[in-house]
C-alpha positions as a Markdown table, in Angstrom:
| # | Residue | x | y | z |
|---|---|---|---|---|
| 1 | Met | 116.7 | 160.0 | 144.5 |
| 2 | Leu | 118.2 | 158.9 | 141.2 |
| 3 | Arg | 120.9 | 156.4 | 142.0 |
| 4 | Gly | 123.9 | 155.6 | 139.8 |
| 5 | Thr | 127.3 | 154.1 | 140.1 |
| 6 | Cys | 130.4 | 156.1 | 140.9 |
| 7 | Thr | 133.7 | 155.5 | 139.2 |
| 8 | Ser | 134.7 | 153.1 | 142.0 |
| 9 | Gly | 131.7 | 150.9 | 141.1 |
| 10 | Arg | 130.1 | 151.3 | 144.6 |
| 11 | Pro | 126.5 | 152.6 | 144.8 |
| 12 | Thr | 126.2 | 156.2 | 145.7 |
| 13 | Arg | 124.5 | 157.1 | 149.0 |
| 14 | Asp | 124.7 | 160.8 | 149.5 |
| 15 | Trp | 124.1 | 162.2 | 146.1 |
| 16 | Pro | 122.8 | 161.0 | 142.7 |
| 17 | Val | 125.4 | 160.2 | 140.1 |
| 18 | Leu | 124.3 | 159.4 | 136.5 |
| 19 | Arg | 126.4 | 158.3 | 133.6 |
| 20 | Val | 124.8 | 159.2 | 130.2 |
| 21 | Ala | 126.7 | 157.8 | 127.3 |
| 22 | Asp | 124.8 | 158.9 | 124.2 |
| 23 | Asp | 121.2 | 159.6 | 125.0 |
| 24 | Ala | 120.9 | 162.8 | 127.1 |
| 25 | Glu | 117.4 | 163.3 | 125.7 |
| 26 | Ala | 116.2 | 160.2 | 127.5 |
| 27 | Ile | 117.7 | 161.2 | 130.9 |
| 28 | Leu | 117.1 | 164.9 | 131.1 |
| 29 | Pro | 113.4 | 164.7 | 132.0 |
| 30 | Ala | 114.2 | 162.3 | 134.9 |
| 31 | Val | 117.0 | 164.5 | 136.2 |
| 32 | Asn | 114.9 | 167.7 | 136.1 |
| 33 | Arg | 112.1 | 165.9 | 138.0 |
| 34 | Gly | 114.4 | 164.9 | 140.8 |
| 35 | Pro | 114.3 | 166.5 | 144.2 |
| 36 | Tyr | 117.9 | 167.8 | 143.8 |
| 37 | Gly | 119.0 | 170.7 | 141.8 |
| 38 | Leu | 121.5 | 172.8 | 143.8 |
| 39 | Thr | 124.4 | 171.9 | 141.5 |
| 40 | Ser | 125.2 | 169.7 | 138.6 |
| 41 | Ala | 128.1 | 168.9 | 136.2 |
| 42 | Val | 128.2 | 167.9 | 132.6 |
| 43 | Phe | 131.3 | 166.3 | 131.1 |
| 44 | Gly | 131.8 | 165.7 | 127.4 |
| 45 | Arg | 134.1 | 165.9 | 124.4 |
| 46 | Asp | 131.9 | 167.9 | 122.1 |
| 47 | Leu | 131.6 | 171.4 | 123.6 |
| 48 | Asp | 128.5 | 172.4 | 121.7 |
| 49 | Arg | 126.6 | 169.3 | 122.8 |
| 50 | Thr | 127.9 | 169.6 | 126.3 |
| 51 | Leu | 126.7 | 173.2 | 126.6 |
| 52 | Ala | 123.4 | 172.3 | 125.0 |
| 53 | Val | 122.8 | 169.6 | 127.7 |
| 54 | Ala | 124.0 | 171.9 | 130.5 |
| 55 | Gly | 121.6 | 174.6 | 129.3 |
| 56 | Arg | 118.6 | 172.3 | 129.7 |
| 57 | Leu | 119.4 | 171.3 | 133.3 |
| 58 | Arg | 117.3 | 172.9 | 136.1 |
| 59 | Ala | 120.0 | 173.5 | 138.7 |
| 60 | Gly | 121.3 | 176.5 | 140.6 |
| 61 | Gln | 124.8 | 176.0 | 139.2 |
| 62 | Val | 126.0 | 173.9 | 136.3 |
| 63 | Thr | 129.7 | 173.1 | 135.7 |
| 64 | Val | 130.9 | 172.1 | 132.2 |
| 65 | Asp | 134.0 | 170.2 | 131.6 |
| 66 | His | 135.0 | 169.2 | 128.1 |
| 67 | Arg | 138.1 | 167.5 | 126.8 |
C-alpha cells in the first residue's frame, strides 16, 4: 500500500492518498505498481498536463478535476 497524508494531516488507513506537487514522472511508476487500481483521481490547474497524467494511470476509472 502506498501511504500518504490526507488533507486533515492524519495518516490514511483504508486507501492510498498521494500528493504530487510537480514531479508526476517520479511517482507514476510506483502508483501503477501498487495493488490498487479500481479508481483514481487527478487534480490540477493545467488541463493538458492533468489529462496527460490521467492517461498514464492504470486504473479502471480515472476522474479529472482541474481549476
